[in-house]
C-alpha positions as CSV (number, residue, x, y, z in Angstrom):
1,M,117.9,124.9,187.5
2,L,114.5,126.5,187.4
3,N,112.8,126.7,190.8
4,L,109.3,125.1,190.9
5,E,107.7,127.6,193.3
6,R,108.9,130.5,191.1
7,L,107.4,128.8,188.0
8,R,104.2,128.4,190.1
9,T,104.3,132.2,190.7
10,L,104.8,132.9,187.0
11,D,101.9,130.6,186.1
12,A,99.7,132.4,188.6
13,L,100.6,135.7,187.1
14,A,99.8,134.5,183.6
15,R,96.4,133.1,184.7
16,H,95.3,136.0,187.0
17,G,96.8,138.8,184.9
18,S,98.1,140.9,187.8
19,V,100.4,140.7,190.8
20,S,97.5,141.2,193.3
21,G,95.5,138.5,191.5
22,A,98.4,136.1,191.6
23,A,99.0,136.9,195.3
24,D,95.3,136.2,196.1
25,G,95.4,132.9,194.2
26,L,98.6,131.7,195.9
27,H,97.6,133.1,199.3
28,V,100.8,135.1,199.7
29,T,101.6,138.9,199.7
30,T,102.1,140.9,196.6
31,S,105.7,141.6,197.8
32,A,106.3,137.8,197.9
33,V,105.1,137.5,194.3
34,S,107.4,140.4,193.2
35,Q,110.4,138.8,195.1
36,Q,109.8,135.4,193.5
37,M,109.6,137.0,190.0
38,A,112.8,139.0,190.5
39,K,114.6,135.8,191.5
40,L,113.2,134.0,188.5
41,E,114.3,136.8,186.2
42,R,117.8,136.5,187.6
43,E,117.8,132.8,187.1
44,V,116.8,133.0,183.4
45,G,118.8,136.2,182.7
46,Q,115.8,137.9,180.9
47,R,113.0,140.3,181.8
48,L,109.8,138.4,182.3
49,L,107.6,141.4,183.4
50,A,107.2,144.8,181.9
51,R,105.3,147.8,183.3
52,H,101.8,148.3,181.7
53,G,99.9,151.3,183.0
54,R,99.5,150.8,186.8
55,G,100.1,147.0,186.4
56,V,102.5,144.7,184.7
57,R,102.3,142.4,181.6
58,L,104.4,139.4,180.6
59,T,107.1,140.0,178.1
60,D,107.6,137.6,175.1
61,A,110.1,135.7,177.2
62,G,107.6,135.7,180.1
63,R,104.8,134.3,178.0
64,L,107.1,131.6,176.6
65,L,108.3,130.5,180.0
66,A,104.7,130.7,181.4
67,D,103.5,128.3,178.7
68,H,106.3,125.9,179.8
69,A,105.4,126.5,183.5
70,A,101.8,125.5,182.9
71,R,102.9,122.2,181.3
72,I,105.5,121.5,184.0
73,L,103.1,122.1,186.8
74,S,100.5,119.8,185.1
75,Q,103.1,117.1,184.9
76,V,104.0,117.6,188.6
77,E,100.3,117.2,189.5
78,L,100.1,114.1,187.4
79,A,103.2,112.7,189.0
80,Q,101.8,113.3,192.5
81,S,98.5,111.7,191.4
82,D,100.4,108.6,190.1
83,I,102.4,108.3,193.3
84,E,99.3,108.6,195.5
85,A,97.5,106.0,193.2
86,Q,100.4,103.6,193.4
87,R,100.5,103.9,197.2
88,G,96.7,103.5,197.3
89,E,96.3,105.3,200.6
90,V,93.9,108.2,201.2
91,V,96.3,110.6,203.0
92,G,97.5,114.2,202.7
93,E,95.2,117.1,202.1
94,V,92.2,117.7,199.8
95,R,90.6,121.1,199.3
96,I,86.9,121.3,198.4
97,C,84.6,124.1,197.6
98,A,80.8,124.2,197.0
99,F,78.0,126.7,196.4
100,P,76.3,127.6,199.7
101,T,73.3,125.3,199.7
102,A,75.5,122.3,198.7
103,A,78.0,123.2,201.4
104,R,75.2,123.3,204.0
105,G,73.5,120.2,202.7
106,L,76.4,118.0,201.8
107,F,79.6,119.0,203.7
108,P,78.7,117.9,207.3
109,A,77.9,114.3,206.2
110,M,80.8,114.3,203.8
111,L,83.3,115.4,206.4
112,T,81.9,113.0,209.0
113,S,82.3,110.1,206.5
114,L,85.9,111.0,205.4
115,R,87.0,111.5,209.1
116,A,85.7,108.0,209.9
117,D,87.0,106.2,206.8
118,H,90.2,108.1,206.2
119,P,91.5,109.6,209.5
120,E,94.9,110.5,207.9
121,L,93.2,112.8,205.3
122,T,93.0,116.5,206.0
123,V,90.0,118.2,204.3
124,R,89.7,121.9,203.8
125,T,86.4,123.4,202.7
126,R,85.1,126.8,201.5
127,E,82.0,128.3,199.9
128,L,82.2,129.5,196.3
129,E,79.6,130.2,193.6
130,P,79.6,127.7,190.7
131,E,81.6,129.7,188.2
132,Q,84.0,130.8,190.9
133,G,84.5,127.2,191.9
134,L,85.3,126.2,188.3
135,R,87.9,128.9,188.1
136,A,89.4,127.9,191.5
137,V,89.8,124.3,190.2
138,L,91.4,125.5,187.0
139,R,93.8,127.7,189.0
140,G,94.7,124.9,191.4
141,D,93.3,126.8,194.4
142,V,91.1,123.8,195.2
143,D,91.2,120.2,194.2
144,L,87.4,119.6,193.9
145,A,84.4,121.9,193.3
146,V,80.7,121.1,193.8
147,V,78.9,123.1,191.2
148,L,75.4,123.2,189.7
149,D,73.5,123.9,186.6
150,W,69.8,123.8,185.7
151,S,67.8,121.5,183.4
152,N,67.3,124.4,181.0
153,K,70.6,126.3,181.5
154,R,73.9,124.4,181.6
155,L,77.1,125.6,183.2
156,P,79.9,125.0,180.6
157,V,82.7,122.9,181.9
158,P,86.1,123.8,180.4
159,G,88.5,121.3,178.9
160,G,90.9,119.7,181.3
161,L,88.3,119.1,183.9
162,A,86.5,115.8,184.8
163,K,83.0,115.7,186.1
164,A,80.8,113.4,188.1
165,E,77.1,113.8,188.7
166,L,76.1,113.8,192.4
167,L,72.4,114.4,192.6
168,D,69.4,116.3,191.1
169,D,67.6,118.8,193.3
170,A,63.9,119.7,192.6
171,P,63.2,123.2,194.0
172,D,59.8,124.6,195.0
173,I,58.2,128.1,194.9
174,A,58.1,129.7,198.3
175,M,55.3,132.2,198.9
176,P,53.6,133.8,201.9
177,A,51.0,131.6,203.6
178,G,48.3,134.1,202.6
179,H,49.2,134.1,198.9
180,P,46.2,133.2,196.6
181,L,48.1,130.1,195.3
182,A,49.3,128.9,198.7
183,D,46.7,126.1,198.9
184,R,47.6,124.6,195.5
185,D,49.2,121.2,195.3
186,E,51.2,122.4,192.2
187,V,51.9,125.7,190.5
188,E,53.2,126.9,187.1
189,L,55.8,129.7,186.8
190,E,53.3,131.6,184.7
191,D,51.0,131.8,187.7
192,F,53.4,134.4,189.2
193,A,53.6,136.7,186.2
194,D,52.3,139.6,188.4
195,D,54.3,138.8,191.5
196,E,57.5,140.4,192.8
197,W,60.4,138.1,193.2
198,V,63.2,137.7,195.8
199,S,66.3,136.6,193.9
200,W,69.9,135.7,194.2
201,P,72.3,138.7,193.7
202,E,72.9,140.0,190.2
203,G,75.8,138.3,188.4
204,E,75.4,134.9,190.1
205,F,74.6,131.9,187.9
206,C,71.2,131.3,189.6
207,Y,70.2,134.9,189.1
208,E,70.9,134.6,185.4
209,W,69.0,131.3,185.3
210,L,65.9,132.9,186.9
211,M,65.9,135.8,184.4
212,F,66.4,133.4,181.5
213,T,63.7,131.0,182.7
214,L,61.0,133.6,183.5
215,R,61.6,135.4,180.2
216,S,61.4,132.2,178.3
217,R,57.9,131.8,179.7
218,G,56.9,135.2,178.6
219,I,57.3,136.8,182.0
220,E,59.2,140.0,182.5
221,P,60.7,139.5,186.0
222,R,59.9,142.0,188.7
223,I,62.8,141.6,191.0
224,A,62.1,143.4,194.3
225,H,64.8,142.1,196.6
226,L,68.2,140.5,196.2
227,A,69.7,138.1,198.9
228,G,72.5,135.6,198.7
229,E,71.3,133.5,201.6
230,H,68.2,131.3,201.2
231,H,67.3,131.9,204.9
232,T,67.2,135.6,204.1
233,Q,65.1,135.1,201.1
234,L,62.6,133.0,203.1
235,A,62.5,135.5,205.9
236,L,61.5,138.2,203.3
237,I,58.8,135.8,202.0
238,A,57.5,135.2,205.5
239,A,57.1,138.9,205.9
240,G,55.0,139.1,202.7
241,F,57.6,140.5,200.3
242,G,57.3,138.5,197.1
243,V,58.0,134.9,196.1
244,C,61.2,133.0,195.4
245,V,62.6,129.7,194.1
246,A,63.5,127.5,197.1
247,P,65.8,124.6,196.5
248,R,65.4,121.5,198.7
249,L,69.1,120.8,199.1
250,G,70.4,122.4,202.3
251,R,67.0,124.1,202.9
252,G,66.8,123.7,206.7
253,P,63.9,124.9,208.8
254,V,61.2,126.9,206.9
255,P,59.9,130.0,208.7
256,E,56.4,130.1,209.9
257,G,54.2,131.9,207.4
258,V,55.9,130.4,204.3
259,R,54.2,127.9,202.0
260,L,56.3,125.8,199.6
261,V,54.6,124.5,196.5
262,P,56.1,122.2,193.8
263,V,56.3,123.4,190.2
264,R,54.2,121.3,187.8
265,Q,56.8,121.6,185.0
266,T,59.5,120.2,187.2
267,M,62.7,122.4,187.5
268,R,65.8,120.6,188.5
269,R,69.2,121.7,189.6
270,H,71.9,119.3,188.5
271,V,74.7,119.1,191.2
272,H,78.2,117.9,190.0
273,A,81.6,117.4,191.4
274,V,84.4,118.7,189.2
275,W,88.2,118.3,189.4
276,R,91.3,118.5,187.1
277,T,91.8,115.5,184.9
278,D,95.5,115.4,185.9
279,A,94.3,114.7,189.5
280,D,91.9,111.9,188.4
281,R,93.8,109.1,189.9
282,R,94.3,110.7,193.3
283,P,92.7,108.4,196.0
284,S,91.9,111.5,198.1
285,V,89.8,113.0,195.2
286,R,88.0,109.7,194.5
287,A,87.3,109.3,198.2
288,A,85.9,112.8,198.4
289,V,83.6,112.2,195.4
290,K,82.4,108.9,197.0
291,A,81.6,110.7,200.3
292,L,79.8,113.5,198.4
293,R,77.6,110.9,196.7
294,A,76.8,109.2,200.0
295,A,75.9,112.6,201.5
296,G,73.7,113.2,198.5
297,A,71.9,109.9,199.2
298,G,71.0,111.3,202.6
299,V,68.9,114.1,201.1
300,A,67.1,111.8,198.6
301,G,64.0,111.8,200.8
302,D,63.7,115.6,200.1
303,G,63.1,115.1,196.5
304,A,66.6,114.7,195.2
305,Q,67.6,112.1,192.6
306,V,71.0,110.5,193.5
307,W,73.4,109.4,190.8
308,G,75.2,106.1,191.5
309,P,78.8,105.2,190.5
310,G,77.6,103.8,187.2
311,T,76.6,107.2,186.0
312,E,80.0,108.8,186.5
313,R,81.3,110.7,183.5
314,V,84.9,111.8,183.2
315,P,85.3,113.8,180.0
316,G,88.7,114.8,178.8
317,A,87.2,118.0,177.4
318,E,83.7,119.3,177.5
319,P,82.9,122.2,175.1
320,A,82.7,125.5,176.9
321,S,79.5,126.5,175.1
322,G,76.0,127.6,176.0
323,P,74.7,130.6,177.9
324,R,77.1,132.3,180.4
325,R,76.7,135.2,182.6
C-alpha cells in the first residue's frame, strides 16, 4: 500500500522541482526528502528520480505517480473538509499568511476574534507577499492567504482557488511637509512627474504596479530608494527624500514632517482572502474569513470599503491572465 506521506513528498518534489525546494515546502530536511523518496521507490519497484545536472528530475514513472499523488492528496483534503463540515466545529489548526500591511492591519483583530469565538482553534500566521501567498496556498503550505491587487492591475488567481473580497483600501501620496504640494486637498499623480520616488523592492507586485501606473500616465519613474517596510519609506519621506504611495491599511503613526494627500483619481487596493476550493467547506477556513472581514470593518473609518457576506465570490477557476511580474 502506498504511504500517504511519501506521496506528499513526491507531490512536493513535482511542484517545487528540486529536493531543497520540496524540503522547504514541507518544512523538513533535504535528507528526510531523499529518505522518503528512496522508500517510495522500493514500494513501487521503480526509479522515480534521475540525476539531472546537480539536481534531480522525475522519471516517466515518477511523473505518472506524481499526477496520481496530486489527485489523491486533493481527495484527502476534500475528505478532511467534509468531516470538519459534518462535525460543524471550528477546531484543529488553520494557517494564514498576508502581505505585511494586511498582517499589521488585520491580524491582531482577527486573532482576538478567533480566540474569543473558537478557543479550540489554533491559528498560525506569517507574512508573505501576494504572489508568494498564492503559491503557498497552491502548495498547501498555508490554508488561507490575504492578497491584494489594484484597480488598474489585477493579480491573476489560478484555477482551483476560491476568493472572497475583504475590503478596498484607498492609499494617499506621502510627501515632506515642505513639499510645494503639501497644502493641497487633493493631488494628481501627474503632479509628481519631476519627483523622486521611494518604492517597494523590485520584483514585488506593488513595485510593478507603481511602474505600470506612472508610465501609463506618461511619467517615467525616478526611483531613488527601495524599502519593503512602509515605516522605512515614511522615515525617508520625513527626511526629505522623495515621495511615496502610502496605503491606509496598517499604516500606523505617521512621522512628524510627513504630509499625506489623497489622489483625486482615486487609487484603490483590493484586498482578498484566497483558499483552495477543496477546503471550501472547512469551518475553520470559513471562520477565518469571517474574522478577517470583521477586522476589515474596523479600519473602514480610515477610508476602506468593507465587503459584506453578500459580495463573496467563490469561483471554481479564475483565468490566470493579465499583467504579471
